[in-house]
N, C-alpha and C positions, 0 to 999 in steps of 0.2 A: 505543398507544391513548390517548385523551384522558384527562388527569388523571394519567397515570403519570409516573414519574421515571426518567430514563436517566442513567447514569454513563458519561462518556466518558474513557477512559484512552488517551492519545495524541492529544489534541485540538488541539495547537498546531503539528503538522507539516503536510505537504502534503495528505494525505487528511483528517486530523482537522479542519483549518481549514475545508475545504469542507463537511465533515459538519456543523459548527456553523452554517454558512450555511444548510444544508438544514433543520436542526432548528429554526432560528429562525422558520420558517414553519409550525410544528406547535404543538399544544397541550401538548407534553411539557414537563415541568420538566427542565432540563438542569444536571447537575453535572459539573465537569471537574476531574480530578486533575492538579495541576501542582506543580512544585518551587518556583517563584517566583510567588507570587500577584500581587505588584506589577507584575512584567513582563507576566504574562498579562493583567492588567486593562487594560494599555495596548495590547496587541496584538489582543485579542479585543473586538470592538465590540458583540457581542450580549449580551443579558441572560441570564447564566448564573451559577451559584453555583460559585465556585472553592473547591476543597478542597486545602489544602497537603499534599503527600505524594509518594511515589515507589513504584513497583511493587516495588522492592527492600526497602521498609519495609512489611511486611505489616500492622503495627499501623495505619499511616495508611490503607492500603487498606480494612481492616476498618471504620474510622471512616467513610470515604467511602461505603461500601456501605450504611450505615444508611438505611432507607427507600427503597432503590432497587429498581425493578422490572426494568430491563433494563440490560445492560452492553455497551458497545463497547470491545473490547480490542485495542490495537495497541501492541506493544512493539518497541524497536529491535533490529535484527538483530545489532548489536554485542554483545548479550548472549551470543551464541554458544550453546554447549551449555547454558548456564544458562537459556536462554529457556524450555525445557520446565519446569524447576523453578519459575521465577517465575510463569509463566502457570498452571501447575498449582495453585500456592498461591492465586492470585487466584480461580481457578475453585472451589476448595474453600471459600473464604470466601464467594463468591457463593452457592454452594449452601446454606451455613449461614445466610446472610442471607435466604434465600427468594427469590432472584432468579429471575424467570420465564424469562429468556432471556439467554444470553451470546453475542454476536456476536464471533468472533475473526477479525481480518483476517490471513489466512495468505498463502500465495504459490502461484502457478500451478505445478501439477505436484507438490505436496507428496506424498511417498510414503515409507513405511518399507521397502517391498519393493524399491524401485528408487531408491536414494539417489544421484542424479546430481550433486549438489553438496552441500557441507556446509550451506549456508544453507537449502536446500530441505529437507534432512533434519532440521534443527533445528526448522523449522516443523511437520514431520510428527510429531516427538516431542512438541511442544507440543500439537498436536491430540489425540494419544493421552492426554496428561495431563489435558486438559480432559474428554475422553470418560470417563476413569476417575473423575473427580470426582463425576459424577452430576448436574451442573447441566445443564439443557436448553440446547442450543447450536446455533449455525449457523456453519459455516466458509465464509468468502468468500475465494476464491483468485484474485486479480488477476494479470494478466500484466505485462510490463515497462511502466513508466510513460512516457507521452509527455513529461510535464513534466521528466523527467530531462535532456532536451535544453535546458532553460533554465539549466543550471548555467553559471557564468561562463566556464569554459574551452571548453565546447561552443559557447556564443554567439560567443566571439571567433574560434574556428575557422571558423564559418559566415560570419562577417563577412569573414574573410580568403579565403574561397572554397574551402577544403578542410577537411573534418572527418575525424577519425580514429576508427575503431572496429575491433574484432577482425576479422581477415581471414576471408573466406569469403562465399559467396553464400546463406547461410542466411536464413530469413525468420522474423519475429516479428510477432504480432498485438498491437501496441502499444495500450495503453489509456489513456484520459484519466482522471486522478484524480477529476475532477468526476463521472464516471459511477460510480466506485466509491462515492463519497459518496452519490449518488442511490439506488443499490441499498441501501446501509446504512440510509438514512433509511426506505425502504420496509419493510425487515425490522424496524426498531425501532418502527414505527408500526402495522403491520398485526397481525392476530391471531397470537398465538404458535403456535397449532396449524397455521397455514398454512406456517410456515417451520422450526419446531424439528426438529433432527436432519437437516437438509439441508446439502449441500455445493454451493456455487455457484462454478463456475469462470468467471471473467470475462475477456473479451478485447475488443479493438477489432473493428471490422467488416471489416477487411482484413488480410491477411498480407503484410508488406513486407520486402524485403531492404534493406540499406543503400544499394544502388544505386537502389532505388525511392525511398527517402527523399531521396536527393540530387536526383532528378528533381522531387520535390515542392518542395523548397527552390528549385530553379532556376525552376520555373514560377510559384510564388507570389511570390517575391522579385524576379523579373525580372532575375536575374543568374545566371551559371553557378556552381553549387556542386558540388564533386566529393567523392566518398567515397574515402578511402585506407585500405585494410586494413593492419593492423599485427599483428605476431606476439604470441603469448602472453607471451613473454619481455619484449618491449618494454612491454607494458601492465603486466606484473608489476613491472618496474623503476620505471615511472612512479608506480604506486600506492604502492609501498614508499618511494619518495623523498618523496612528498607526505604520507603518513601515518606514516612511520617504523614500519611494522608489517608484518612478514612474514606474520603470521597473517591480517590483513585483505586483503593482496595475494593470498594463496592463495585466500581465500574468494571474492573477486570474479572471479578467473581461472576458478575452477570454475563460476561462474555463466555466464560467457561460453562455456565449453565445453558447458554444458547447452544454451544457445541454438543452438549449432552442430549439435546432434542433430536439429534441426527439431521437437522436441517442443513448442516454444512457438509453432509456426506455426499451430496449430489456431485456427479461428474458431468461436465459439459465440454463440448469440443470446440468452443469458441476460439481458443488460442490457435489451434491448427487451421481453423476456417479463416481467421484474420491474417495470420503470418505465413501460412503454408508449411509450417513446421510443427511437429508434435510437441506437446507440453513436456517439460523436463520432469523426470521422476524423482522421488525422494532419494532413491538409491543412487541416482546419478550425482546428486549433490553430495551425498556422503562419500562416494568414491572420489570425487574431485577434492574433497577436503579431509582425506584420511590423515594427513599430517597434523591437522588441527586437533585430532583426538588421540594422538600417539603420546 
């Protein structure tokens, strides 16, 4: 609402940066919690107030929450099981500070009763901690990001004509991170009563297999691009070699196994319902980024 203050926690990443773009067109006062104010000042071009701090430093979070009406909360999945503890502490401080609404960016399929992967389960535990804090909340659960395909190794593979993903003919309703930001802006600017205690699962407008994605690349880029499926063990070894972390390799493999259940194939219309605009297609993103793959 006009004149209110929103605190963005997680404002310098893929979704958060788009959210700051969206909020720059509103009447909200925007505060952003960052570790490095000098670096953030160079990276973020919008008029915001930077507050030095970290979600792991609850004193800095408490300071940042002063005078805040709404909170956007996005923490890194690398927190692992500590994600619930950290987000629960933030939620408790938000409740104490009189925050009207906390928007947690969660993950598609978050569930305590059906923990299909560790990462998804951690988000479900964090949702539970926020619920127990008593702060009014909204859970936004997006599916797999389209923009993950802009990572350097993915781009190089597509340039070379063959990209590698977990084997199988499973489908996923990939989502554009800009649509997640648009939904978040709507929730943070509309009446609290309209959204509090709701959970919104967000997907793209179509469910695609990696074979379908390869066809999109081929059609849009005007050259043949193939999908090559690889085993869990191959992906596991690749991640472990890159990150030197057995824990993270196992986490990401479990996520791939979740996708193969087809539970991430569902297509929902919540983006259009909430924003009034249809969700962006995978082909839209490839078309916009043709130069990236040339």
